[in-house]
C-alpha positions in Angstrom: 153.8 135.1 130.2 150.1 135.1 129.9 148.2 133.9 132.9 144.6 132.9 133.5 142.1 134.5 135.9 143.6 132.5 138.8 147.2 133.6 138.0 148.3 130.3 136.6 150.4 130.4 133.4 148.6 129.5 130.1 150.7 126.9 128.2 148.2 125.9 125.5 149.7 127.6 122.4 146.4 127.4 120.4 144.5 129.1 123.2 147.2 131.8 123.4 146.9 132.3 119.6 143.2 132.6 119.8 143.3 135.0 122.7 145.7 137.2 120.7 143.5 137.1 117.6 140.4 137.9 119.7 142.1 140.9 121.4 143.3 142.2 118.0 140.0 142.1 116.2 137.2 141.9 118.8 138.6 144.8 120.9 138.4 147.1 117.8 134.6 146.8 117.9 134.1 146.7 121.6 137.1 147.4 123.7 135.3 146.7 127.0 133.5 143.5 125.8 134.2 140.0 126.7 136.3 138.0 124.3 135.0 134.9 122.5 136.7 132.2 120.6 137.3 133.5 117.0 136.1 130.2 115.5 132.6 131.4 116.5 132.8 133.8 113.6 133.3 130.9 111.1 130.0 130.7 109.1 130.4 126.9 108.9 130.9 126.5 112.6 128.5 129.1 114.0 125.3 127.0 113.4 126.9 123.9 115.0 127.8 125.9 118.1 124.3 127.2 118.5 122.8 123.6 118.2 125.4 122.3 120.7 124.8 125.2 123.1 121.1 124.5 123.2 121.8 120.8 123.8 124.3 121.5 126.5 121.8 123.9 128.2 119.2 121.1 128.3 121.7 118.5 129.5 123.1 120.6 132.4 121.5 119.6 135.7 123.0 122.6 137.5 120.8 125.6 138.4 122.4 128.9 139.6 126.1 129.4 140.4 128.5 127.4 138.3 126.0 126.6 135.6 127.9 128.4 132.9 131.0 126.2 133.5 128.9 123.0 133.3 127.3 124.1 130.1 130.6 125.2 128.6 132.1 121.9 129.6 129.3 120.0 127.9 129.8 122.1 124.8 133.5 121.5 124.7 133.0 117.7 125.0 130.3 117.5 122.4 132.1 119.8 120.0 135.4 117.8 120.3 133.9 114.2 120.3 131.1 114.6 117.8 132.4 117.3 115.5 136.1 117.4 115.9 136.0 121.1 116.9 138.3 122.5 119.6 136.4 125.4 121.2 137.6 127.6 124.1 134.8 128.9 126.4 134.7 132.5 127.7 136.3 131.4 131.0 139.4 130.6 129.1 139.3 133.4 126.5 138.9 136.1 129.2 142.0 135.8 131.3 141.0 138.6 133.7 137.4 137.7 134.4 136.1 135.1 136.9 132.8 133.6 135.8 130.4 132.1 138.4 
């Protein structure tokens, strides 16, 4: 069973599917690189992600440690509620990396 960076089992089937897809295709280009959600390669979604990312960066009050998690949380919420897009941040895609 696949576990996250904290050793807890991942039960989200869609997340597991996207991790497998990312490992299959992204690792061919950069075996040591971080994985990202494959939907980021969709030409219709990519511009939306960039706009939402800039907005989330502006909205995040956190400076320093933990900021990435706050920004990614804002992005997930905005993408889901305003665009109907389910997006998984790097912290979920990379099961062996702890982000700060």
